[in-house]
Backbone as a chain_set.jsonl record, in Angstrom:
{"seq": "MLENIKQYVAGYERCQATKPNRQPKRNNLYPNKIPRGPWEIISIDLIELLPESLEYDRILVIVDRFSKMAHYISINMNITVQGVAKVLWDRVFKNVGISQKVISDQGP", "coords": {"N": [[149.794, 11.575, 104.441], [149.623, 10.08, 106.824], [147.658, 11.664, 108.531], [145.654, 11.759, 107.464], [144.698, 9.165, 107.382], [143.952, 8.452, 110.067], [142.622, 10.188, 110.894], [140.335, 9.281, 109.12], [139.494, 6.742, 110.129], [139.36, 7.205, 113.033], [136.611, 8.385, 112.211], [135.415, 6.184, 111.423], [132.787, 4.501, 111.976], [132.567, 1.687, 112.608], [135.38, 0.791, 113.208], [135.876, 2.752, 115.83], [133.77, 1.024, 117.399], [134.902, -1.544, 117.677], [137.454, -1.097, 118.738], [140.422, -2.172, 120.266], [140.381, -1.392, 124.169], [142.965, 0.212, 125.392], [143.312, 1.015, 128.324], [144.872, 0.882, 131.184], [143.985, -1.257, 133.636], [142.005, 0.232, 136.342], [141.414, -0.601, 139.735], [138.616, -0.083, 141.685], [138.044, 3.026, 143.618], [137.613, 3.681, 147.133], [136.241, 6.149, 148.897], [137.732, 7.674, 152.266], [136.634, 6.911, 155.209], [134.943, 9.962, 157.215], [136.172, 11.262, 159.771], [134.923, 11.645, 162.735], [135.879, 13.076, 165.285], [138.312, 14.565, 166.689], [141.846, 13.497, 166.256], [140.502, 10.689, 166.06], [141.19, 9.467, 163.534], [143.821, 8.628, 162.005], [146.692, 10.01, 159.632], [149.344, 8.263, 157.946], [152.862, 9.071, 157.295], [156.169, 8.843, 155.173], [158.498, 10.863, 154.201], [161.174, 11.207, 152.415], [164.942, 10.452, 151.375], [166.7, 12.604, 152.201], [169.145, 15.264, 152.956], [171.147, 14.456, 154.983], [171.052, 15.233, 158.425], [171.781, 15.8, 161.62], [171.926, 12.834, 162.278], [169.387, 12.489, 161.105], [167.621, 11.559, 158.541], [165.138, 11.382, 157.891], [161.824, 12.181, 157.837], [158.845, 11.351, 159.329], [155.074, 11.916, 158.526], [152.694, 12.832, 160.674], [149.223, 13.175, 160.56], [146.088, 13.952, 161.873], [142.832, 13.434, 160.41], [140.722, 14.615, 161.331], [141.062, 17.474, 161.88], [143.226, 18.113, 160.82], [145.607, 18.84, 161.607], [148.918, 18.761, 162.293], [152.214, 16.412, 162.944], [155.447, 16.324, 162.632], [158.02, 14.797, 162.371], [161.659, 13.999, 163.096], [163.21, 11.437, 162.275], [165.592, 8.346, 161.223], [167.117, 5.989, 158.608], [167.035, 3.713, 159.752], [165.046, 3.306, 161.33], [162.243, 0.942, 162.909], [159.461, -1.1, 162.782], [158.43, -1.233, 164.888], [159.798, 1.24, 166.522], [158.332, 2.721, 164.804], [155.8, 2.47, 165.684], [156.563, 3.212, 168.32], [157.234, 6.076, 168.501], [154.842, 7.112, 167.661], [153.382, 6.05, 170.165], [154.882, 7.672, 172.016], [154.918, 10.386, 171.014], [152.205, 11.232, 170.186], [150.195, 9.348, 170.741], [150.392, 9.302, 174.074], [149.457, 12.222, 174.281], [146.837, 12.777, 172.836], [145.186, 10.6, 172.896], [144.537, 6.959, 171.62], [144.212, 6.073, 168.552], [141.21, 4.781, 166.149], [141.823, 4.556, 163.453], [144.422, 4.071, 161.778], [145.963, 5.547, 158.674], [147.957, 4.704, 156.202], [150.294, 4.763, 153.267], [151.142, 2.288, 153.154], [154.086, 2.332, 152.327], [157.568, 1.956, 152.652]], "CA": [[149.108, 10.704, 104.555], [149.127, 9.09, 107.828], [147.076, 12.067, 109.256], [144.209, 11.555, 106.757], [144.484, 8.119, 108.033], [143.776, 8.717, 111.338], [140.722, 10.771, 110.668], [139.447, 8.579, 108.709], [139.678, 5.71, 111.145], [138.375, 8.317, 114.114], [135.747, 8.672, 111.677], [134.603, 5.348, 111.046], [131.974, 3.871, 113.544], [132.854, 0.249, 113.261], [136.413, 0.973, 113.875], [135.607, 2.875, 116.918], [132.988, 0.401, 117.875], [135.788, -2.637, 117.638], [138.829, -0.344, 119.152], [140.633, -2.552, 121.994], [140.702, -0.561, 125.586], [144.183, -0.155, 126.269], [143.922, 1.563, 129.326], [145.243, 0.355, 131.99], [143.0, -1.402, 134.465], [142.266, 0.344, 137.643], [140.621, -0.47, 141.044], [137.528, 0.867, 142.304], [138.576, 3.778, 144.8], [136.476, 3.891, 148.014], [136.653, 7.088, 150.239], [138.07, 7.127, 153.351], [135.663, 7.549, 156.053], [135.278, 10.833, 157.618], [136.077, 11.126, 161.436], [133.691, 12.573, 163.84], [136.02, 13.984, 166.156], [140.067, 14.96, 166.722], [142.39, 12.238, 165.948], [139.842, 9.711, 165.861], [141.821, 8.364, 162.69], [144.912, 9.753, 161.662], [147.126, 9.021, 158.817], [151.115, 8.7, 158.903], [153.74, 8.923, 155.555], [157.629, 9.337, 155.36], [159.196, 12.374, 153.57], [162.341, 9.978, 152.157], [165.531, 10.934, 150.447], [166.186, 14.041, 152.426], [169.975, 14.937, 153.226], [171.19, 13.762, 156.633], [171.255, 16.367, 159.657], [172.263, 15.527, 162.906], [171.543, 11.906, 162.175], [168.459, 11.904, 160.714], [167.413, 11.892, 156.903], [163.737, 11.227, 157.563], [160.468, 13.177, 158.43], [157.666, 10.956, 159.682], [154.666, 13.257, 158.973], [151.629, 12.244, 160.72], [148.236, 13.855, 160.282], [144.989, 14.234, 162.001], [142.33, 14.01, 159.125], [139.56, 15.718, 161.701], [141.618, 18.901, 162.571], [144.377, 18.577, 159.719], [146.657, 19.158, 162.568], [150.044, 17.656, 161.382], [153.151, 16.53, 163.239], [156.372, 15.851, 161.847], [158.563, 14.31, 163.235], [162.586, 13.187, 162.556], [163.766, 9.481, 162.303], [166.575, 8.149, 160.255], [166.47, 5.263, 157.766], [167.44, 2.522, 160.525], [163.863, 2.747, 162.102], [162.004, -0.37, 162.731], [157.933, -0.943, 162.785], [158.177, -0.99, 166.342], [160.315, 2.175, 166.343], [157.346, 4.177, 164.688], [155.005, 2.314, 166.729], [157.098, 3.878, 169.518], [157.113, 7.324, 168.432], [153.477, 7.206, 167.688], [152.752, 6.445, 171.377], [155.325, 8.953, 172.747], [154.766, 11.974, 170.57], [150.508, 11.487, 169.707], [149.13, 8.793, 171.608], [150.003, 9.765, 174.965], [148.76, 13.54, 174.66], [145.681, 13.199, 172.551], [144.468, 9.122, 172.913], [144.651, 6.079, 170.812], [143.101, 6.806, 167.111], [141.096, 4.642, 165.904], [142.339, 3.834, 162.459], [145.482, 4.755, 160.959], [145.867, 5.099, 157.125], [149.486, 4.694, 155.661], [150.444, 3.894, 151.796], [151.834, 1.023, 153.288], [155.485, 2.396, 152.092], [159.014, 1.584, 153.63]], "C": [[148.594, 10.03, 105.793], [147.959, 10.096, 108.835], [145.635, 11.604, 108.747], [143.478, 10.235, 106.977], [143.605, 7.709, 109.24], [142.729, 9.615, 111.302], [140.254, 9.831, 110.11], [138.969, 7.04, 109.538], [138.669, 6.12, 112.497], [136.726, 8.468, 113.678], [134.43, 7.542, 111.488], [133.954, 4.275, 112.009], [132.525, 2.517, 114.082], [134.642, 0.227, 113.772], [136.519, 1.696, 115.54], [135.226, 1.892, 117.832], [133.9, -0.888, 118.53], [136.957, -2.242, 118.614], [139.201, -0.966, 120.222], [140.653, -1.136, 122.71], [142.283, -0.549, 125.607], [144.71, 0.839, 127.404], [143.735, 1.332, 130.462], [144.183, -0.174, 133.068], [142.844, -0.819, 135.717], [141.201, -0.108, 138.337], [139.856, 0.21, 141.364], [138.377, 1.355, 143.384], [137.407, 3.783, 145.664], [137.388, 5.222, 148.837], [136.973, 6.794, 150.955], [136.686, 7.686, 154.057], [135.76, 8.53, 156.69], [134.869, 10.973, 159.02], [134.991, 12.237, 162.13], [134.011, 13.202, 164.678], [137.439, 13.749, 165.814], [140.803, 13.293, 167.314], [142.01, 10.87, 166.131], [140.566, 8.751, 164.464], [142.651, 9.558, 161.938], [145.617, 9.237, 160.548], [148.723, 9.236, 158.874], [151.389, 8.143, 157.152], [155.12, 9.365, 155.952], [157.92, 9.957, 153.753], [160.992, 10.86, 153.533], [163.427, 11.137, 151.692], [165.933, 12.627, 150.869], [167.578, 13.509, 152.918], [170.499, 14.364, 154.665], [171.63, 15.032, 157.639], [170.978, 15.409, 160.761], [171.329, 13.945, 162.925], [170.492, 11.35, 161.94], [168.041, 12.387, 159.439], [165.932, 11.396, 156.557], [162.797, 12.328, 157.898], [159.07, 12.018, 158.451], [156.506, 12.03, 160.359], [153.336, 12.454, 159.582], [150.306, 13.483, 161.065], [147.082, 13.508, 160.773], [143.87, 14.465, 161.026], [140.833, 14.673, 159.574], [139.909, 17.102, 161.252], [142.594, 19.21, 161.467], [145.411, 18.655, 160.652], [147.785, 18.181, 162.003], [151.259, 17.766, 162.645], [153.959, 15.871, 162.531], [157.534, 15.748, 162.584], [160.251, 13.395, 162.612], [162.454, 11.939, 163.257], [165.139, 9.305, 161.208], [166.233, 6.756, 159.683], [166.537, 3.406, 158.777], [165.971, 1.994, 161.545], [163.038, 1.49, 162.052], [160.425, -0.245, 162.681], [158.033, -0.346, 164.288], [158.872, 0.194, 166.859], [159.314, 3.528, 165.665], [156.437, 4.021, 165.269], [155.773, 3.231, 168.184], [157.462, 5.564, 169.519], [155.858, 7.728, 168.296], [152.834, 7.436, 169.04], [153.063, 7.619, 172.075], [155.284, 10.613, 172.305], [153.483, 12.425, 170.318], [149.884, 10.666, 170.664], [149.063, 9.107, 172.941], [149.447, 11.082, 175.161], [147.226, 13.575, 173.995], [144.573, 11.361, 172.736], [145.157, 8.466, 171.382], [143.784, 6.125, 170.119], [142.508, 5.398, 166.96], [141.029, 3.217, 164.803], [143.575, 4.803, 162.045], [145.567, 4.548, 159.534], [147.344, 5.472, 156.801], [149.355, 4.047, 153.885], [151.127, 2.715, 151.378], [153.702, 1.068, 152.587], [156.82, 1.816, 152.645], [158.831, 1.822, 154.666]], "O": [[147.477, 9.524, 105.897], [147.396, 9.533, 109.773], [144.714, 11.19, 109.45], [142.269, 10.029, 106.874], [142.758, 6.818, 109.289], [141.848, 9.359, 112.122], [139.431, 9.311, 110.863], [137.92, 6.471, 109.235], [137.626, 5.581, 112.866], [135.804, 8.621, 114.478], [133.211, 7.707, 111.427], [134.548, 3.404, 112.645], [132.829, 2.179, 115.226], [134.966, -0.438, 114.756], [137.229, 1.138, 116.377], [135.878, 1.672, 118.853], [133.703, -1.24, 119.693], [137.406, -3.156, 119.306], [138.627, -0.655, 121.265], [140.853, -0.053, 122.16], [142.767, -1.632, 125.936], [145.832, 1.327, 127.547], [142.623, 1.478, 130.968], [143.398, 0.718, 133.388], [143.633, -1.338, 136.506], [140.088, -0.104, 137.81], [140.204, 1.389, 141.43], [139.187, 0.669, 144.008], [136.284, 3.87, 145.167], [138.558, 5.304, 149.208], [136.882, 5.573, 151.08], [135.919, 8.56, 153.652], [136.899, 8.503, 157.157], [133.727, 10.876, 159.469], [134.538, 13.351, 161.867], [133.203, 13.962, 165.21], [137.816, 12.983, 164.927], [140.529, 12.454, 168.173], [142.824, 9.967, 166.323], [140.464, 7.526, 164.418], [142.406, 10.69, 161.52], [145.362, 8.065, 160.271], [149.301, 10.068, 159.574], [150.804, 7.456, 156.315], [155.295, 10.133, 156.898], [157.626, 9.575, 152.62], [161.5, 10.07, 154.329], [163.146, 12.331, 151.597], [165.638, 13.616, 150.197], [167.794, 12.339, 153.233], [169.666, 13.692, 155.272], [172.644, 15.684, 157.39], [170.166, 14.485, 160.79], [170.234, 13.878, 163.482], [170.244, 10.182, 162.238], [168.089, 13.597, 159.219], [165.522, 11.089, 155.437], [163.258, 13.413, 158.249], [158.354, 11.979, 157.45], [156.467, 12.633, 161.432], [152.952, 11.46, 158.964], [150.507, 14.5, 161.73], [146.68, 12.522, 160.155], [143.763, 15.637, 160.667], [139.99, 15.111, 158.792], [139.253, 17.77, 160.453], [142.819, 20.379, 161.154], [146.447, 18.396, 160.04], [147.602, 17.113, 161.419], [151.39, 18.813, 163.278], [153.576, 14.942, 161.82], [157.939, 16.613, 163.36], [160.178, 12.407, 161.882], [161.899, 11.541, 164.281], [165.52, 10.235, 160.497], [165.205, 6.227, 160.104], [166.138, 2.306, 158.394], [165.783, 0.956, 162.181], [163.162, 0.892, 160.983], [160.068, 0.921, 162.509], [157.746, 0.789, 164.666], [158.504, 0.313, 168.027], [159.412, 4.74, 165.856], [155.845, 5.033, 165.643], [155.024, 3.864, 168.927], [157.915, 6.142, 170.507], [155.615, 8.811, 168.83], [152.089, 8.374, 169.323], [152.277, 8.41, 172.595], [155.512, 11.637, 172.95], [153.271, 13.631, 170.194], [149.058, 11.171, 171.424], [147.921, 9.267, 173.371], [148.889, 11.226, 176.249], [146.402, 14.319, 174.528], [143.347, 11.292, 172.65], [145.84, 8.976, 170.494], [142.624, 6.207, 170.522], [143.162, 4.568, 167.592], [140.679, 2.038, 164.852], [143.581, 6.034, 162.028], [145.27, 3.435, 159.099], [147.811, 6.546, 157.179], [148.593, 3.189, 153.44], [151.515, 2.231, 150.314], [154.391, 0.061, 152.423], [156.545, 0.794, 153.275], [159.711, 1.636, 155.506]]}, "num_chains": 1, "name": "protein.A"}
């Protein structure tokens, strides 16, 4: 009987026209700008919840959006924002210059 009701409602135009939208409202997505050269735009992210090894338990991933070259840097959970900035300076920006834009998912 339930299947018959579902088929009837699915085929009834008035039910379909007044059916509430139960899909979650999504914000519009806008594509990221395409970089014109290497290291102009980078993305950073953390790989977390790793087993501790030599006092490190996370990996900071830094990717050049132009060339897709990546740096993987071991860090620990006690790192601060200033610590991440220092890692970026010491391990990336000193070698390739300062990027115009850094993209992050704003995670912890």
